[in-house]
All heavy atoms as an XYZ file, in Angstrom:
910
protein
N      99.676     85.607    130.874
C      99.491     86.802    130.045
C      99.435     86.340    128.594
O     100.315     85.500    128.212
C     100.641     87.800    130.230
C     100.478     89.004    129.463
S     101.771     90.231    129.982
C     101.874     91.177    128.701
N      98.507     86.859    127.751
C      98.336     86.355    126.387
C      99.371     87.131    125.586
O      99.694     88.338    125.711
C      97.085     86.591    125.926
O      96.630     87.952    125.917
N      99.793     86.525    124.471
C     100.698     87.115    123.480
C     100.006     88.258    122.773
O      98.868     88.065    122.268
C     101.264     86.051    122.573
C     102.361     86.568    121.639
C     103.000     85.320    120.926
O     103.116     84.303    121.493
O     103.341     85.556    119.743
N     100.633     89.302    122.508
C     100.068     90.391    121.692
C      99.753     90.042    120.324
O     100.639     89.324    119.700
C     100.897     91.600    121.793
N      98.774     90.560    119.652
C      98.494     90.181    118.312
C      98.612     91.456    117.477
O      98.070     92.415    117.840
C      97.094     89.507    118.190
C      97.069     88.183    118.934
C      96.655     89.306    116.738
C      95.786     87.512    119.005
N      99.210     91.387    116.395
C      99.369     92.468    115.409
C      97.911     92.892    114.938
O      97.106     92.207    114.721
C     100.201     92.034    114.205
C     100.639     93.142    113.306
N      99.793     93.961    112.584
C     101.910     93.691    113.087
C     100.502     94.964    111.963
N     101.824     94.750    112.232
N      97.832     94.306    114.964
C      96.448     94.767    114.685
C      95.886     94.369    113.287
O      94.735     94.234    113.129
C      96.692     96.324    114.723
C      97.879     96.537    115.496
C      98.720     95.363    115.415
N      96.827     94.176    112.334
C      96.339     93.790    111.077
C      95.586     92.412    111.116
O      94.711     92.120    110.345
C      97.606     93.494    110.045
S      98.262     95.172    109.623
N      95.925     91.487    112.054
C      95.370     90.216    112.283
C      93.980     90.228    112.880
O      93.301     89.257    112.968
C      96.329     89.271    113.032
C      97.550     88.900    112.265
C      98.428     88.082    113.202
C      97.298     88.297    110.926
N      93.597     91.489    113.276
C      92.201     91.686    113.751
C      91.363     92.728    112.873
O      90.349     93.105    113.220
C      92.220     92.383    115.219
C      92.946     91.528    116.255
C      92.141     90.229    116.477
C      92.576     89.303    117.554
N      91.752     88.224    117.708
N      91.966     93.053    111.714
C      91.415     93.905    110.823
C      91.056     93.432    109.507
O      89.860     93.051    109.113
C      92.384     95.122    110.715
S      91.759     96.563    109.601
N      92.040     93.310    108.515
C      91.800     92.836    107.126
C      91.063     93.694    106.202
O      90.710     93.280    105.198
N      90.741     94.891    106.617
C      89.882     95.866    105.713
C      90.634     96.260    104.529
O      89.896     96.579    103.501
C      89.244     96.916    106.595
C      88.244     96.459    107.519
C      90.282     97.863    107.064
N      91.932     96.264    104.470
C      92.580     96.719    103.238
C      92.256     95.614    102.156
O      92.142     96.003    101.027
C      94.107     96.742    103.432
S      94.971     95.350    104.090
N      92.023     94.345    102.546
C      91.748     93.288    101.580
C      90.238     93.415    101.213
O      89.887     92.587    100.365
C      92.064     91.929    102.298
S      93.790     91.741    102.837
N      89.585     94.250    101.753
C      88.120     94.443    101.437
C      87.919     95.820    100.893
O      86.742     96.198    100.809
C      87.366     94.321    102.724
C      87.484     92.802    103.297
C      86.666     92.606    104.574
O      85.429     92.740    104.625
N      87.444     92.491    105.659
N      88.893     96.413    100.496
C      88.684     97.864     99.992
C      89.350     98.171     98.755
O      89.000     98.938     97.898
C      89.208     98.808    101.072
C      88.774    100.311    100.807
O      87.477    100.603    100.631
N      89.776    101.065    100.667
N      90.576     97.459     98.443
C      91.432     97.911     97.226
C      91.426     96.754     96.188
O      91.459     95.632     96.485
C      92.840     98.177     97.755
C      92.889     99.271     98.579
C      93.039     99.232    100.014
C      92.902    100.547     98.119
C      93.163    100.359    100.781
C      92.961    101.809     98.963
C      93.032    101.582    100.281
O      93.264    102.636    101.135
N      91.480     97.223     94.923
C      91.731     96.367     93.794
C      93.116     96.007     93.929
O      94.054     96.959     93.973
C      91.288     97.072     92.501
C      91.637     96.212     91.266
C      91.227     96.859     90.031
N      91.927     98.119     89.881
C      91.342     99.164     89.091
N      90.231     98.969     88.594
N      92.023    100.191     88.993
N      93.455     94.672     93.846
C      94.823     94.257     93.738
C      95.284     93.794     92.395
O      94.959     92.708     91.925
C      95.014     93.110     94.789
C      96.467     92.647     94.908
C      94.456     93.575     96.187
N      95.934     94.640     91.709
C      96.497     94.413     90.375
C      98.054     94.475     90.401
O      98.640     95.252     90.937
C      95.882     95.511     89.408
C      95.962     95.223     87.996
C      95.130     96.156     87.087
O      93.936     96.201     87.388
O      95.799     96.788     86.246
N      98.540     93.455     89.534
C      99.981     93.274     89.511
C     100.475     92.710     88.214
O      99.619     92.263     87.431
C     100.440     92.362     90.792
C      99.603     91.146     90.829
C     100.184     89.882     90.200
C      98.380     91.024     91.401
C      99.399     88.776     90.263
C      97.634     89.839     91.557
C      98.169     88.641     90.942
N     101.704     92.586     87.951
C     102.328     92.165     86.708
C     101.965     90.611     86.727
O     102.028     89.887     87.630
C     103.717     92.312     86.811
O     104.407     91.580     85.810
N     101.722     90.162     85.492
C     101.526     88.699     85.339
C     102.764     87.909     85.742
O     102.675     86.701     86.019
C     101.038     88.435     83.807
C     102.146     88.810     82.780
C      99.650     88.940     83.586
C     101.938     88.128     81.519
N     103.844     88.509     85.691
C     105.161     87.755     86.056
C     105.190     87.470     87.561
O     106.100     86.732     87.997
C     106.316     88.630     85.586
C     106.318     88.730     84.075
C     105.991     89.965     83.467
C     106.629     87.586     83.345
C     106.077     89.981     82.111
C     106.674     87.716     81.964
C     106.290     88.895     81.360
O     106.272     88.952     80.004
N     104.173     87.925     88.290
C     104.031     87.496     89.809
C     103.237     86.213     89.871
O     103.233     85.657     90.972
C     103.429     88.646     90.562
C     104.467     89.869     90.693
C     103.889     90.855     91.705
O     103.786     90.401     92.873
O     103.591     91.924     91.386
N     102.647     85.747     88.774
C     101.922     84.496     88.774
C     102.836     83.313     88.853
O     104.024     83.397     88.225
C     100.939     84.327     87.741
C      99.724     85.502     87.688
C      99.069     85.373     86.376
C      98.816     85.167     88.774
N     102.502     82.228     89.607
C     103.397     81.155     89.623
C     103.748     80.555     88.247
O     104.786     80.191     88.030
C     102.730     79.981     90.489
C     102.843     80.205     92.002
C     102.035     79.248     92.805
O     101.331     78.359     92.382
N     102.345     79.245     94.173
N     102.732     80.501     87.298
C     102.967     79.979     85.936
C     103.953     80.783     85.198
O     104.521     80.354     84.113
C     101.725     79.841     85.193
O     101.126     81.242     85.072
N     104.268     82.022     85.599
C     105.210     82.910     85.037
C     106.498     83.110     85.780
O     107.242     83.877     85.625
C     104.537     84.314     84.837
C     103.360     84.245     83.949
S     103.611     83.743     82.278
C     104.347     85.308     81.496
N     106.691     82.229     86.818
C     107.913     82.198     87.674
C     107.778     82.967     89.030
O     108.708     83.158     89.743
N     106.566     83.474     89.287
C     106.247     84.325     90.508
C     105.774     83.476     91.618
O     105.968     82.207     91.574
N     105.119     84.136     92.540
C     104.680     83.359     93.753
C     103.122     83.248     93.924
O     102.720     82.421     94.717
C     105.249     84.015     95.074
O     104.796     85.380     95.034
C     106.829     84.042     95.029
N     102.504     84.075     93.262
C     100.996     84.151     93.436
C     100.369     82.958     92.707
O     100.497     82.736     91.552
C     100.417     85.532     92.949
C      98.916     85.538     93.086
C     101.015     86.699     93.631
N      99.565     82.072     93.500
C      98.912     80.983     92.887
C      97.857     81.454     91.744
O      97.160     82.452     91.920
C      98.137     80.335     93.945
C      98.798     80.731     95.274
C      99.301     82.187     94.928
N      98.068     80.914     90.468
C      97.199     81.239     89.435
C      95.821     81.250     89.647
O      95.081     82.119     89.106
C      97.614     80.443     88.137
C      99.062     80.713     87.607
O      99.967     80.799     88.303
O      99.092     80.886     86.375
N      95.359     80.213     90.357
C      93.963     80.066     90.462
C      93.233     81.111     91.316
O      92.022     81.265     91.392
C      93.580     78.656     91.063
C      94.046     78.544     92.500
N      95.352     78.239     92.860
C      93.209     78.469     93.653
C      95.355     77.996     94.162
N      94.146     78.206     94.732
N      94.058     82.086     92.061
C      93.508     83.018     92.896
C      93.522     84.282     92.122
O      93.031     85.433     92.728
C      94.342     83.252     94.147
C      94.412     81.932     94.998
C      95.304     82.255     96.283
C      93.052     81.538     95.430
N      93.922     84.368     90.894
C      93.966     85.631     90.089
C      93.404     85.424     88.745
O      93.223     84.288     88.263
C      95.331     86.186     90.115
N      93.065     86.513     87.960
C      92.823     86.347     86.617
C      93.470     87.476     85.814
O      93.805     88.502     86.447
C      91.279     86.545     86.485
C      90.715     87.909     86.997
N      90.519     88.060     88.365
C      90.387     88.986     86.275
C      89.934     89.289     88.474
N      89.930     89.874     87.326
N      93.663     87.241     84.543
C      94.301     88.177     83.668
C      93.367     89.325     83.407
O      92.276     89.163     83.163
C      94.723     87.491     82.360
C      95.674     88.384     81.511
C      96.070     87.641     80.262
O      96.513     86.472     80.370
O      96.102     88.290     79.174
N      94.010     90.497     83.413
C      93.231     91.755     83.127
C      93.433     92.181     81.733
O      92.579     92.535     81.073
C      93.664     92.888     84.059
C      92.849     94.239     83.776
C      93.443     92.549     85.539
N      94.617     92.215     81.412
C      95.012     92.425     79.908
C      96.295     91.660     79.699
O      96.628     90.802     80.504
C      95.120     93.946     79.571
C      96.035     94.600     80.467
O      97.189     94.021     80.740
N      95.854     95.780     80.877
N      96.958     91.906     78.610
C      98.181     91.132     78.321
C      99.289     91.025     79.325
O     100.043     89.994     79.479
N      99.364     92.120     80.201
C     100.548     92.056     81.095
C     100.082     92.268     82.603
O     101.056     92.370     83.452
C     101.642     93.021     80.776
C     101.114     94.517     80.750
O      99.915     94.706     80.976
N     101.952     95.389     80.395
N      98.949     92.223     82.820
C      98.397     92.581     84.258
C      97.492     91.504     84.727
O      96.715     90.886     83.880
C      97.714     93.918     84.332
C      98.516     95.078     83.794
C      99.655     95.414     84.594
N      99.254     95.848     85.939
C     100.237     95.983     86.938
N     101.435     95.749     86.696
N      99.857     96.480     88.149
N      97.590     91.232     86.001
C      96.579     90.244     86.717
C      96.033     90.964     87.735
O      96.407     91.945     88.349
C      97.376     88.985     87.188
N      94.869     90.381     88.265
C      94.145     90.953     89.470
C      93.707     89.841     90.381
O      93.286     88.702     89.923
C      92.900     91.674     89.001
C      92.265     92.405     89.965
C      91.132     93.389     89.529
N      91.717     94.343     88.465
C      90.973     94.860     87.356
N      89.770     94.436     87.200
N      91.508     95.706     86.779
N      93.830     90.076     91.663
C      93.377     89.041     92.630
C      91.874     88.888     92.421
O      91.153     89.828     92.361
C      93.700     89.466     94.053
C      95.172     89.314     94.366
S      95.952     87.719     94.213
C      95.079     86.740     95.450
N      91.349     87.718     92.389
C      89.921     87.357     92.395
C      89.173     88.046     93.605
O      89.833     88.025     94.676
C      89.626     85.877     92.432
C      90.162     85.291     90.980
O      90.273     85.936     89.942
N      90.365     84.014     91.055
N      88.126     88.559     93.292
C      87.256     89.145     94.422
C      87.607     90.713     94.621
O      86.842     91.426     95.224
N      88.624     91.083     94.072
C      88.971     92.557     94.003
C      88.556     93.343     92.777
O      88.709     94.592     92.735
C      90.396     92.923     94.337
O      91.212     92.507     93.181
C      90.993     92.125     95.592
N      87.880     92.719     91.842
C      87.477     93.314     90.649
C      86.044     93.951     90.753
O      85.582     94.511     89.718
C      87.546     92.339     89.470
C      86.423     91.297     89.384
C      86.691     90.136     90.370
O      87.565     90.158     91.227
O      85.824     89.148     90.256
N      85.317     93.728     91.752
C      83.941     94.165     91.961
C      83.645     94.727     93.361
O      84.511     94.525     94.261
C      83.101     92.986     91.641
C      83.170     91.858     92.633
C      82.299     90.562     92.375
N      82.522     89.575     93.191
C      83.603     88.539     93.026
N      84.387     88.690     91.964
N      83.696     87.673     93.902
N      82.543     95.254     93.486
C      82.027     95.772     94.793
C      80.914     94.910     95.311
O      80.107     94.657     94.547
C      81.682     97.261     94.747
C      82.883     98.209     94.565
N      83.703     98.597     95.612
C      83.397     98.699     93.392
C      84.665     99.338     95.164
N      84.502     99.418     93.846
N      80.810     94.492     96.453
C      81.927     94.770     97.584
C      83.148     94.065     97.318
O      83.144     92.855     96.792
C      81.199     94.367     98.827
C      80.196     93.366     98.479
C      79.786     93.738     97.086
N      84.204     94.599     97.633
C      85.678     94.051     97.400
C      85.895     93.104     98.527
O      85.557     93.396     99.708
C      86.667     95.164     97.269
C      88.108     94.579     97.436
C      86.472     96.062     96.090
N      86.383     91.926     98.341
C      86.868     90.998     99.163
C      87.878     90.028     98.466
O      87.471     89.286     97.719
C      85.796     90.210     99.913
C      86.449     89.271    101.030
C      85.350     88.518    101.785
N      85.943     87.606    102.759
C      86.273     87.876    103.960
N      86.027     89.070    104.526
N      86.860     87.047    104.733
N      89.134     90.317     98.762
C      90.123     89.337     98.134
C      89.942     87.954     98.519
O      89.640     87.706     99.711
C      91.601     89.927     98.607
S      92.913     88.855     97.785
N      89.998     87.123     97.606
C      89.818     85.733     97.711
C      90.777     85.114     98.743
O      90.457     84.050     99.304
C      89.865     84.875     96.280
C      91.173     84.984     95.764
C      89.304     83.496     96.478
N      91.989     85.657     98.814
C      93.112     85.167     99.788
C      92.798     85.666    101.215
O      93.502     85.073    102.176
C      94.419     85.695     99.261
N      91.965     86.501    101.379
C      91.621     86.940    102.791
C      90.782     85.796    103.542
O      89.910     85.406    103.044
C      90.804     88.252    102.914
C      90.311     88.719    104.236
C      91.592     89.141    105.081
C      89.323     89.906    104.151
N      91.302     85.323    104.661
C      90.608     84.271    105.277
C      90.869     84.103    106.773
O      91.615     84.947    107.414
N      90.188     83.245    107.413
C      90.350     82.966    108.884
C      91.681     82.173    109.089
O      91.995     81.220    108.465
C      89.147     82.069    109.256
C      89.152     81.691    110.739
O      90.073     82.109    111.352
O      88.124     80.983    111.147
N      92.412     82.755    109.966
C      93.696     82.240    110.222
C      93.750     81.483    111.584
O      94.786     80.938    112.050
C      94.808     83.331    110.348
C      95.009     84.212    109.113
C      96.043     85.290    109.341
C      95.404     83.195    107.890
N      92.564     81.436    112.215
C      92.417     80.696    113.436
C      92.734     81.624    114.582
O      93.109     82.726    114.365
N      92.468     81.232    115.803
C      92.626     82.085    117.016
C      92.012     83.514    116.887
O      92.526     84.403    117.338
C      94.075     82.181    117.367
C      94.690     80.897    117.611
O      94.296     80.017    118.299
N      95.939     80.626    117.067
N      90.818     83.494    116.212
C      90.183     84.640    116.075
C      90.838     85.748    115.298
O      90.734     87.030    115.463
C      89.709     85.317    117.402
C      88.404     86.185    117.339
O      87.609     86.096    116.406
O      88.407     87.242    118.105
N      91.686     85.386    114.370
C      92.494     86.267    113.543
C      92.052     86.068    112.071
O      91.753     84.979    111.586
C      94.022     85.816    113.619
S      94.667     86.216    115.204
N      92.285     87.101    111.315
C      91.987     87.148    109.882
C      93.117     87.771    109.206
O      93.971     88.578    109.738
C      90.712     88.152    109.569
C      90.308     88.015    108.196
C      90.984     89.510    110.026
C      88.956     88.682    107.934
N      93.373     87.314    108.065
C      94.618     87.734    107.221
C      94.733     87.015    105.931
O      93.897     86.334    105.475
N      95.836     87.281    105.176
C      96.145     86.731    104.003
C      96.548     85.256    104.132
O      97.430     84.890    104.806
C      97.275     87.493    103.339
S      97.685     86.996    101.714
N      95.801     84.313    103.398
C      96.183     82.975    103.433
C      97.319     82.585    102.628
O      97.779     81.440    102.698
C      94.950     82.218    103.048
O      94.488     82.592    101.850
C      93.731     82.413    103.951
N      97.702     83.492    101.816
C      98.941     83.324    100.957
C     100.030     84.401    101.247
O     100.831     84.827    100.443
C      98.654     83.338     99.403
C      98.041     84.692     98.927
C      97.707     82.192     99.162
C      98.056     84.906     97.419
N     100.166     84.778    102.525
C     100.890     85.802    103.059
C     102.449     85.714    102.344
O     102.908     86.819    101.866
C     101.105     85.810    104.460
C     101.706     87.071    105.020
C     101.079     88.212    105.172
C     103.087     87.018    105.413
C     101.829     89.460    105.589
C     103.876     88.113    106.022
C     103.015     89.343    106.025
O     103.730     90.479    106.527
N     102.999     84.665    102.512
C     104.449     84.575    101.908
C     104.457     84.613    100.336
O     105.465     84.862     99.782
C     105.074     83.323    102.422
C     105.430     83.282    103.942
C     106.169     84.440    104.376
O     107.182     84.819    103.571
O     105.944     85.065    105.461
N     103.355     84.404     99.669
C     103.215     84.361     98.299
C     102.397     85.619     97.706
O     102.239     85.662     96.520
C     102.466     83.104     97.750
C     103.141     81.877     98.221
C     102.117     80.675     98.086
O     101.156     80.487     98.768
N     102.423     79.889     97.030
N     102.166     86.598     98.543
C     101.242     87.629     98.094
C     102.019     88.477     97.087
O     103.178     88.557     96.946
C     100.839     88.470     99.284
C     101.915     89.312    100.080
C     101.346     89.727    101.448
N     102.303     90.623    102.133
C     103.428     90.265    102.590
N     103.756     89.027    102.628
N     104.199     91.234    103.270
N     101.153     89.226     96.373
C     101.724     90.156     95.277
C     102.394     91.390     95.777
O     102.346     91.839     96.982
C     100.551     90.473     94.273
O      99.700     91.363     94.928
N     103.158     92.042     94.846
C     103.805     93.247     95.237
C     102.999     94.407     95.910
O     103.441     94.995     96.865
C     104.650     93.833     94.002
C     105.344     95.082     94.165
C     106.389     95.068     95.211
N     107.344     94.015     95.000
C     108.235     93.551     95.929
N     108.250     94.151     97.094
N     108.919     92.585     95.731
N     101.787     94.700     95.269
C     100.958     95.688     95.904
C     100.533     95.438     97.386
O     100.597     96.311     98.269
C      99.664     95.697     95.025
C     100.046     95.198     93.732
C     101.103     94.210     94.106
N     100.477     94.146     97.724
C     100.106     93.768     99.078
C     101.396     93.883    100.041
O     101.297     94.434    101.175
C      99.563     92.408     99.110
S      98.099     92.221     98.189
N     102.490     93.484     99.457
C     103.803     93.682    100.134
C     104.052     95.048    100.540
O     104.631     95.320    101.495
C     104.877     92.933     99.365
C     104.789     91.424     99.163
C     105.966     90.920     98.403
N     105.837     89.497     98.154
C     106.152     88.635     99.062
N     106.721     88.906    100.252
N     105.988     87.363     98.732
N     103.732     95.933     99.477
C     104.053     97.358     99.714
C     103.044     98.184    100.455
O     103.293     99.375    100.718
C     104.271     98.033     98.300
C     105.501     97.452     97.556
O     106.311     96.814     98.254
O     105.553     97.714     96.263
N     101.711     97.671    100.794
C     100.836     98.438    101.456
C     101.303     98.696    102.878
O     101.620     97.908    103.601
C      99.547     97.658    101.556
C      98.374     98.562    102.029
C      97.688     99.413    101.161
C      98.000     98.454    103.273
C      96.726    100.262    101.583
C      96.991     99.355    103.783
C      96.299    100.166    102.806
N     101.575     99.939    103.199
C     102.176    100.287    104.484
C     101.185    100.313    105.739
O     100.147    100.869    105.663
C     102.707    101.621    104.245
C     101.957    102.317    103.099
C     101.374    101.070    102.391
N     101.608     99.576    106.678
C     100.853     99.553    107.862
C     100.871    100.972    108.521
O     101.822    101.697    108.425
C     101.594     98.713    108.961
C     101.222     98.772    110.341
C      99.901     98.324    110.772
C     102.016     99.254    111.267
C      99.540     98.452    112.057
C     101.563     99.465    112.620
C     100.388     98.960    113.005
N      99.711    101.470    109.042
C      99.569    102.738    109.720
C      99.805    103.926    108.710
O      99.897    104.926    109.194
C     100.486    102.851    110.865
N      99.588    103.660    107.470
C      99.624    104.741    106.503
C      98.336    105.421    106.450
O      97.336    105.069    106.966
C      99.996    104.235    105.114
O      98.831    103.296    104.683
N      98.261    106.440    105.536
C      96.997    107.098    105.347
C      95.947    106.211    104.880
O      94.802    106.103    105.168
C      97.158    108.331    104.384
C      95.824    108.822    103.943
C      95.092    109.781    104.834
C      95.204    108.568    102.794
C      93.886    110.275    104.548
C      93.952    109.015    102.408
C      93.237    109.875    103.232
O      92.061    110.303    102.901
N      96.394    105.344    103.739
C      95.426    104.338    103.302
C      94.922    103.412    104.409
O      93.715    103.002    104.308
N      95.808    103.050    105.370
C      95.363    102.176    106.322
C      94.274    102.830    107.337
O      93.289    102.271    107.540
C      96.565    101.699    107.150
S      96.317    100.735    108.674
N      94.713    103.997    107.800
C      93.838    104.757    108.629
C      92.473    105.062    107.918
O      91.397    104.987    108.598
C      94.521    106.006    109.077
C      95.639    105.915    110.021
N      95.621    105.139    111.120
C      96.885    106.082    109.907
C      96.599    105.159    111.845
N      97.595    105.711    110.982
N      92.545    105.612    106.660
C      91.334    105.896    105.943
C      90.363    104.666    105.752
O      89.239    104.684    105.868
C      91.757    106.387    104.496
C      90.554    107.048    103.771
O      89.918    107.897    104.341
O      90.332    106.604    102.707
N      90.989    103.533    105.472
C      90.266    102.263    105.174
C      89.667    101.889    106.556
O      88.425    101.422    106.500
C      91.003    101.165    104.550
O      91.535    101.690    103.353
C      90.224     99.987    104.338
N      90.369    101.868    107.528
C      89.771    101.496    108.955
C      88.544    102.455    109.230
O      87.523    101.916    109.744
C      90.841    101.677    110.057
C      91.920    100.538    109.969
C      92.928    100.727    111.014
N      92.351    100.619    112.469
C      92.222     99.522    113.022
N      92.583     98.390    112.555
N      91.715     99.461    114.306
N      88.730    103.755    109.008
C      87.574    104.555    109.325
C      86.414    104.295    108.354
O      85.244    104.352    108.809
C      88.054    106.130    109.044
N      86.603    103.889    107.078
C      85.524    103.655    106.197
C      84.778    102.472    106.710
O      83.490    102.303    106.512
C      86.190    103.293    104.852
C      85.084    102.931    103.780
C      85.776    102.555    102.403
C      84.735    102.041    101.423
N      85.438    101.854    100.098
N      85.409    101.477    107.422
C      84.753    100.293    107.956
C      84.336    100.403    109.477
O      84.152     99.535    110.134
C      85.724     99.016    107.771
C      85.688     98.537    106.312
C      86.380     99.227    105.319
C      84.864     97.453    106.114
C      86.468     98.691    104.085
C      84.971     96.961    104.789
C      85.665     97.587    103.759
N      84.442    101.677    109.827
C      84.049    102.071    111.241
C      84.830    101.371    112.356
O      84.396    101.016    113.387
C      82.538    101.609    111.542
C      81.673    102.607    110.725
O      81.891    103.742    110.432
O      80.500    102.093    110.190
N      86.130    101.173    112.057
C      87.177    100.602    113.003
C      87.777    101.812    113.711
O      88.047    102.920    113.089
C      88.097     99.828    112.295
C      87.509     98.395    111.855
C      88.699     97.680    111.119
C      87.013     97.565    112.839
N      88.085    101.730    114.942
C      88.811    102.814    115.642
C      90.231    102.993    114.960
O      90.801    102.071    114.480
C      88.914    102.258    117.031
C      88.850    100.832    116.990
C      87.952    100.497    115.759
N      90.765    104.190    115.077
C      92.046    104.391    114.544
C      93.059    103.707    115.459
O      92.841    103.301    116.635
C      92.251    105.874    114.817
C      91.237    106.425    115.637
C      90.022    105.396    115.691
N      94.319    103.306    114.830
C      95.309    102.707    115.567
C      95.807    103.712    116.554
O      95.913    104.911    116.372
C      96.417    102.239    114.588
C      96.012    101.222    113.563
C      97.146    101.154    112.545
C      95.813     99.790    114.151
N      96.194    103.155    117.670
C      96.766    104.000    118.845
C      98.296    104.247    118.500
O      98.867    103.489    117.802
C      96.675    103.339    120.178
O      97.427    102.206    120.176
C      95.206    102.962    120.464
N      98.769    105.299    119.135
C     100.177    105.507    118.999
C     101.045    104.347    119.484
O     102.019    104.040    119.014
C     100.591    106.859    119.648
C     100.170    108.131    118.983
C     100.708    108.305    117.565
O     101.969    107.957    117.374
O      99.936    108.538    116.688
N     100.597    103.736    120.582
C     101.259    102.619    121.083
C     101.292    101.424    120.092
O     102.279    100.786    120.067
C     100.663    102.092    122.448
C     100.922    103.131    123.572
O     101.792    103.962    123.463
O     100.142    103.050    124.581
N     100.228    101.135    119.488
C     100.118    100.085    118.442
C     101.031    100.356    117.310
O     101.771     99.596    116.817
C      98.720     99.954    117.902
C      97.639     99.310    118.768
C      96.314     99.358    118.377
O      95.846    100.341    117.864
O      95.588     98.277    118.514
N     101.061    101.666    116.914
C     101.887    101.998    115.677
C     103.383    101.868    116.113
O     104.088    101.297    115.354
C     101.603    103.492    115.191
C     100.211    103.552    114.674
C     102.661    103.961    114.228
C      99.536    104.931    114.489
N     103.735    102.485    117.221
C     105.089    102.316    117.668
C     105.519    100.815    117.806
O     106.713    100.415    117.476
C     105.380    103.090    118.997
O     104.988    104.361    118.780
C     106.688    102.886    119.547
N     104.724    100.066    118.419
C     105.042     98.580    118.704
C     105.207     97.793    117.389
O     106.165     96.948    117.240
C     104.044     97.960    119.570
C     104.379     96.640    119.830
C     103.390     95.877    120.792
N     103.917     94.591    121.143
C     103.419     93.883    122.163
N     102.637     94.356    122.990
N     103.877     92.683    122.255
N     104.425     97.986    116.479
C     104.297     97.192    115.256
C     104.845     97.795    113.973
O     104.857     97.156    112.899
C     102.762     96.751    115.130
C     102.276     95.999    116.259
C     101.481     96.421    117.111
C     102.638     94.650    116.651
N     101.250     95.427    118.085
C     101.841     94.317    117.758
C     103.440     93.693    116.016
C     101.917     93.090    118.378
C     103.486     92.332    116.637
C     102.753     92.139    117.812
N     105.282     98.954    113.996
C     105.666     99.721    112.828
C     106.666     99.004    111.854
O     106.482     98.881    110.722
C     106.192    101.137    113.045
C     106.524    101.922    111.882
C     105.355    102.210    111.114
O     104.393    102.805    111.713
N     105.290    102.032    109.834
N     107.675     98.353    112.596
C     108.697     97.663    111.743
C     108.551     96.257    111.669
O     109.585     95.420    111.206
C     110.012     98.064    112.278
C     110.318     99.530    112.295
O     109.955    100.200    111.189
O     111.004    100.080    113.247
N     107.516     95.618    112.096
C     107.324     94.216    112.067
C     106.664     93.897    110.682
O     105.695     94.391    110.323
C     106.348     93.707    113.227
C     106.077     92.301    113.221
C     106.970     94.111    114.557
N     107.200     92.804    110.014
C     106.625     92.492    108.758
C     105.707     91.442    108.801
O     104.947     90.851    108.518
């Protein structure tokens, strides 16, 4: 029996739909975790992930994780907006629909709701 895979690892559309803007203090050069080369300064105190400033949106950190999975290649270093984006939220469901993906099932939501 194969191991179950979190639905986010078969999706990734949040990374292809939203502008990811955050405090410059989240950049590594400012003591944070986000690699500087993956973002650019928006103004004096805000930074934005490269690829999320234009349409079509595709965050530069979204990538192939192997085993037919897609996801954040800097997951442990990702910015606050990404950390705070809630699985199975309205934003999640709305974005999945925008990309013609089926809604998450109740079983998927129940199984994965509290997994980080």
